[in-house]
N, C-alpha and C positions, 0 to 999 in steps of 0.2 A: 360562431366560428365557421369559416369556410372549410368545406370538406377537402382536405389535402392529404397526401400520403407521404410516408417515410420508409426508409430502409434503416434498420438498426444494426450497429456493428459493436461487438463487445465480446469478451472472453471470460473473465473471472467472475466470482460471486459478487464482487463489488458492483458489477454492471447489472446484476439481476433485478434489484429494486427499481432501477431506471426502466428496464424493459417492462416490468409489471405495472409500473405507474403509467407509462405511456399507453399500454394496452387498456388499463382500467379507465383512463381518461377518454377512451373512444377513438383515438387516432388510428387511421388505417395503416397498419404495418405490413407492407407488401412482402418483406423478406427480412431474415435475420442473417447476418454474416458473422462467422466466428472462426476460430482456429480449427485446423483439422483434428480429428480424433487421434488419441495416443494410446499406445499399449503400455500398461503399467504392471509392475509386480512380476513375480516369477512365472505366474500363469499367463502372462502377456494378455491380460484381460483388456478389452477395448474400453477406454474411458472417454466419456463426452465432456466437453467444457460445461461449466455451470450455466452459461448462457444458452447453449444448445439444449440442455435438459429442460430449461424453462421454456424455450421456444416450442419444443415438441409438446409440452404440456398445454400450450396455448394454441396448438395446431397451426403454427406458422411455418412457412417454407424456410429451410435453412441452407445457406451456401457456405462451403468450407474450402476456399481456394488455398492451394499450396503457395501460389504466387499471385500477388495482387495485380500484376500486369498481364496475367494470362488472358489472351484474347477471348476465350470462351467465357471467362468470368466477367470481363468487361462488357461483353455483349449481353450477358444475362442481366447485369445491373441496368444497362440502357433499356432493355426490353420491359423492365418493371415500371419504367416511367414515373419513378417516385419524385416528389417535389423537393424533398429534403433528406439528407443523410444525417443520422444522429449517431455519434461515436462516444463510447464510454470504455475506457481501459482496453484499447485495441492497439493495433500497430500503426505506424506512420503511413498515411495514405499517399500514394503517388499522385502526381498532378493529373494523370489521365483519369483517375477516379474522382478527384476533387472537381473536375470540370463537368461531370455528368449531371448532377441535380441542378435544376434551374435556380432554386433559391440559394443553394450552397450546402456546405457541410458544417455542422456544429459539434462541439466536443465539451464534455463535462470533465473538468480537471479538479483534483482534490487539493487545491490551495487557493489563496487569494492572489491571482496573477496581478503583476508579473513576478511575484515572489514564488520561488520554488518551481520554476519550469524544469521539466524533466521527468524521468521514469519513476522516481521514488519520493514524491512530495510529502507523504505522511511520515515516512521514516525520518527525513531530514528536518522537518519541523520539530519533531520530538528530540532528535539529536541536539538541536540548537536551543532546547529549553523554551520554545515559544509558548506563550500563554493563550494564544488564539491562532486559528487558521481558518479555513473555509472552503467553499466550493465555488467554482467559476464556470460559467457557460460562455463559450466564445466561438466565433467563426474560424474554421481551420484555413490556414494558408500554407505556403511551402516551408515556413519556419517551424521550429519546435515550440509549441505553446505560445506563439507570438501574435495570433490573430486578434481582431477587434472583439472587445468584451461586450456581451449582451447583458449579463447580470451576474452578480455574485452575492454570497451570503456568508456571514461570519459564524464560526463555530468555536466556542470556548474549549480550551484544552485544560482538563482538570489535573490536579497534582498526581492523581493515581491513574490517569489515562496511560495506556500503552498503545502500541501499534494496532493490536486487535480491537480494542474498544473504540479508538478514534476512527479506524477503518469503518466500523459498523455505523458510527454516528454520521460520518461523511457520506456513506453510501445511501443512507435514508434521507438525509438533508438534501443531498445532491439530486436524488430522484425527484423530489418535489420541485426543486428549483428548475430542473431540466424540463419537466412536464409543463410548468408554467411558461417557460421560455418558448417552447414549441407552440403552445397555444397563442402566445402573443405574436410570434412570427407569422403564423397563419392568419391572424386577425389584422396584421399590419400595424400592431400596436407595440412597437419596440424601436429602440435606437441602439447602435453599436458604436462604442467609443474606442479609439486606439489605446493601446497599453502605454503606461508611463515609460519614459526612457530613463536609464540610470543603472546603477549597479545594485543588483538584488541577489539574495541567496538563491542558489540553484539546487537541484535535486537529481544528481546523476544516479545511474543504476547502482544498486548495492552489489559490491564485489566481495569475494571471500575474505580479503584482508579487513574489510569493514566490520566483520563479525568478531574479530579478535580483541579481547579486552587488554588495554594497555594500562597496567597498574601505576605507571608513572604519572598519569594524568590525574586531575582532581577528582575527588569522590563524586561531586555533583556532575561532572562531565561523564564519568563512567555510568552513573545512574541513568542519565539521559540516553546514553547509548543503549543500555539494557532495555529501557522503555521503548525505544524506537525499533527494537528487534524482537520484542516479546508479543505473543508467545512463540512466533515463528519468524525467521529461522533460528533466532536465539543468539545471544552473545556468549562466546566461548572462552573458557580458560582451562587450565590444567591443574589438577591437584594429585600429587604423588603418581604422576604418569597417566592419570585417568582424565579423559575429557569431561568437562562439566559445563552445562549451560546454566547461566544465571537468568532466571525468569522475572524475579521481582526483588527490589532492594530499596533501601532508603540511604540517607547519607548524613554525616555530621561534618560540619565545616571545621576549620582550624588548621594549625600546623601539624606536622607529623615528623617524628624523629626516627621511627622504625622504617626499615626498608619496605618499599612498595610491594604489595602482594603478600605480606606477612600477616598471618592470623594473629590478632591481638586480643581476641576474646571470643568465647562461645557462651550461649545462654540456652540451656535445654528447656527451661521453663517457658521463656519467651519465644524460643525457636528462632534464634538469630546467630549468625556468624559475623564478626566484625573484622574487617580486613583493612590494613593500612594502605593508603593511596599516596600519590605524589603530594597531594594536599587534602587533608581531612581523611575520613574513614568511611568505607562502604559497609552498610549493615545488610547482609544478605538474608532474605526471607524465604524465597522459593527457588528451587534448583531442579535440574534434570541431569542426573548422573548418566554417563554413557550407556546406551542400550537399555535404559530404564525409564519408567514414566516420570512425569513431573511430580515433585513431592515438596512438602513444606520442610524447612530446615529442622524443625523439631523431630519429625520422623527420621530424617537423615541422620541426625546426631544420635538418636536412640539405636540406630543400627550400624553406626560407624564411629570409630574412635578418632577424634580430631583434637590434637593438642595445640595449645598456644605456641606459636613459633613455626607452625607448618606454613608452607609457602605456596601460594597460587602463582603460576607462571603463564607466560604466553603460550598459546596453542595455535598451530598452523593447520587450519581445516583443509580437508580434501574437498575441492570444489564439487566433485561428483556426489558427495554425501550431503550437500547443502540443500 
């Protein structure tokens, strides 16, 4: 492997395995770029991004620009003279940044492109009941997730996978794929192919309305929505005026004569609540009542009286609390 250098860009914990993998592989990481620090909580305690915390542990220089087009930041990037920019779960790079590295900029995306381009590929793959997804490394261009593909790897989605478990799988699988791609790029042992043209499912940003359970939909659809939002931010509903997140559920197919959202059965022994949907029934197993921790339905039923005929209804979440 020719000795080449990179600048790594990322923010959330999804990007941390990639940074660690690149460092462990021996690549020269000249700097790490991440989002600015934020103040959180009542005490306004300064919080680092997960990528910054990892970079500091590795004794790597950290850049935190407020604006990517800031002249001082652009000058700093140029002065590092890195050969390649490596991006994982960061912001869209302006053309001025893309033009800096001589080899280019590559990105790790949590889907099998061109499927699920956009900000929330893991969520939307689960929403749609996909049986598999994957990770893709591609060269960045001015489009959103449209650049030439270097390599991709498929990941199976298990029946019980949710956003949290699939996120972790793809973070680990993607880190290995990314490290291999960087090595192959520096060795000149790679090719990049254009993405297929056509109509593919997209992955737009999750909005507050996406979190609200619509009981008129089929039970399978609702279960997939719950999986795609669990454990956080969670799919919301209301029971007797109280907001409730449903964290885990199963479903039964078939017709339904009861009004959607109506409780048609509870089982304290099994720890389930069965709710009528537009088609079929949702079998709730894990919930999070408002301002309380996540709990199994068995414990919830032991502490709360819930009669058959009670109704779950739509809940409009406050975006500030999401």
